[in-house]
C-alpha positions, 0 to 999 in steps of 0.5 A, a space after each residue: 481488468 488492470 493493464 500492466 506496463 513495463 517499467 521505463 528502464 529494464 530492471 527498474 522494478 516491478 510492473 505497475 498499472 498504467 496511469 499509476 504514479 511513479 514511486 518517487 512521485 509526490 502524487 504517490 504519497 499515502 492518502 489513506 490510513 493503512 489501519 482504519 482506512 480513513 483519510 490521513 487529512 481527517 485528523 491524527 491517527 496516533 492510535 493507528 500508528 501505535 497499533 501498526 507497531 504490532 499489526 500488519 496494514 489492513 487497507 491500501 494507503 494509496 487506493 483505500 482497498 481492503 488488502 488480503 493479509 497473511 500473518 505467519 510466525 516470521 512476519 506478514 504480507 499484505 496484498 493490494 490487487 492494484 498496488 501489489 504486495 508489501 511485507 513486514 
């Protein structure tokens, strides 16, 4: 089970897993395509970028886990068990 830790300063943001990179950290950059789940270094993802204009992400861009996605008339939410929720 993942252990959550408090942010360095109170009110600085949500809890994050121990050992997770800080949000502004270069190590926190996306390594995986959030639509197809393949490495972003493997080549261009033009078709994925075009599809993402209309669809929510399906894969976590940081850890390559499949996300739980919910689409509602007002938008969408995608939840990674390790990195939390994003909305659009």
